[in-house]
C-alpha positions as CSV (number, residue, x, y, z in Angstrom):
1,X,0.4,0.2,-0.1
2,X,1.0,3.4,-0.7
3,X,1.0,6.8,1.8
4,X,0.6,9.7,0.3
5,X,3.3,12.3,0.4
6,X,3.2,16.0,0.6
7,X,6.0,18.1,-0.6
8,X,6.5,21.4,1.4
9,X,9.3,23.7,1.6
10,X,9.5,26.8,3.4
11,X,10.3,30.1,1.5
12,X,9.9,34.2,1.7
13,X,8.0,33.1,5.8
14,X,5.5,30.8,4.1
15,X,4.6,27.7,3.5
16,X,4.7,26.1,0.0
17,X,2.5,22.7,-0.4
18,X,2.5,21.3,-3.4
19,X,-0.7,19.3,-4.2
20,X,0.6,16.4,-7.0
21,X,-2.5,14.3,-8.2
22,X,-6.5,14.5,-7.8
23,X,-7.0,16.2,-4.8
24,X,-10.2,14.0,-3.6
25,X,-11.0,13.3,0.6
26,X,-7.2,10.9,1.0
27,X,-4.8,13.4,-1.4
28,X,-6.9,16.4,0.9
29,X,-7.1,15.5,4.1
30,X,-3.1,15.4,3.4
31,X,-3.1,18.5,2.9
32,X,-5.5,19.7,5.6
33,X,-3.7,18.0,8.4
34,X,-0.1,19.6,6.4
35,X,-1.3,22.6,7.3
36,X,-2.4,22.3,10.0
37,X,0.0,21.5,11.8
38,X,1.9,24.0,10.2
39,X,-1.0,26.7,11.7
40,X,-0.5,24.9,15.3
41,X,2.9,25.3,15.1
42,X,3.0,29.6,14.3
43,X,3.4,29.9,10.2
44,X,0.9,32.6,8.7
45,X,1.1,32.1,4.8
46,X,1.3,29.3,3.2
47,X,1.3,28.8,-0.6
48,X,-1.0,25.8,-3.1
49,X,0.6,24.9,-5.9
50,X,-1.6,23.4,-7.9
51,X,0.9,22.8,-11.2
52,X,0.4,19.6,-10.6
53,X,-3.6,19.2,-9.6
54,X,-5.1,18.6,-12.7
55,X,-8.8,17.7,-11.1
56,X,-10.4,19.0,-8.2
57,X,-13.9,16.7,-7.1
58,X,-16.3,18.1,-4.8
59,X,-14.6,16.7,-1.7
60,X,-11.6,18.6,-2.7
61,X,-13.1,21.6,-3.1
62,X,-14.7,21.4,0.5
63,X,-11.7,20.8,2.3
64,X,-10.0,23.9,0.3
65,X,-12.5,26.2,1.7
66,X,-12.1,24.0,5.6
67,X,-8.6,25.3,4.6
68,X,-10.1,29.1,3.7
69,X,-11.6,29.5,6.4
70,X,-9.1,27.7,8.7
71,X,-6.0,30.2,7.8
72,X,-8.8,33.3,7.7
73,X,-9.7,32.4,11.3
74,X,-5.5,32.8,13.4
75,X,-5.3,35.3,10.4
76,X,-3.1,34.0,8.6
77,X,-2.7,34.8,4.1
78,X,-3.2,32.2,1.4
79,X,-2.6,32.5,-2.5
80,X,-3.0,29.9,-5.1
81,X,-0.7,29.3,-7.9
82,X,-0.2,27.5,-11.3
83,X,-4.0,26.9,-11.2
84,X,-4.9,25.6,-14.7
85,X,-8.0,26.2,-17.1
86,X,-10.4,23.9,-15.5
87,X,-9.5,24.9,-11.0
88,X,-8.9,28.5,-11.9
89,X,-13.0,28.5,-13.1
90,X,-13.8,25.8,-10.6
91,X,-12.8,28.4,-7.6
92,X,-14.9,31.2,-9.3
93,X,-17.2,29.3,-9.9
94,X,-17.6,28.7,-5.8
95,X,-16.1,31.6,-4.8
96,X,-13.5,30.4,-3.3
97,X,-11.2,32.9,-4.7
98,X,-13.4,36.1,-3.9
99,X,-11.3,34.7,0.1
100,X,-7.3,33.7,-1.9
101,X,-4.8,35.7,-4.1
102,X,-3.9,33.7,-7.1
103,X,-1.2,34.0,-9.2
104,X,0.2,32.1,-12.7
105,X,4.5,31.3,-11.3
106,X,5.6,30.3,-7.4
107,X,7.6,33.0,-7.8
108,X,5.0,35.8,-8.5
109,X,3.1,34.2,-4.5
110,X,5.8,34.2,-3.2
111,X,6.4,38.1,-4.1
112,X,3.4,38.5,-2.9
113,X,3.7,37.6,1.0
114,X,6.9,39.4,0.9
115,X,4.7,42.9,0.4
116,X,2.0,42.3,2.5
117,X,3.7,41.6,6.3
């Protein structure tokens, strides 16, 4: 049995979370766990990099909404980058895009954290 592994790295005062694969309940729960543990340790800025994500199901969307709420409750900042056209439209239709800055590239998003601190 293989276990999910969510890659992360710290850069410019933010935790970059690389979401690779189909964002469903399994991968979503792992992403949420990583974000929650990092929030609990004091980090407040998060960048979700969706470059490796082609599809997001309804459970994945609900988990992303939970992540948005948790970060907002802690007065943190959240950004997305490298969204496919379909995923960008999905976040717009569900209203998630109203609460999160979206960037084309990771470097642009990391600049957002540096200038908004």
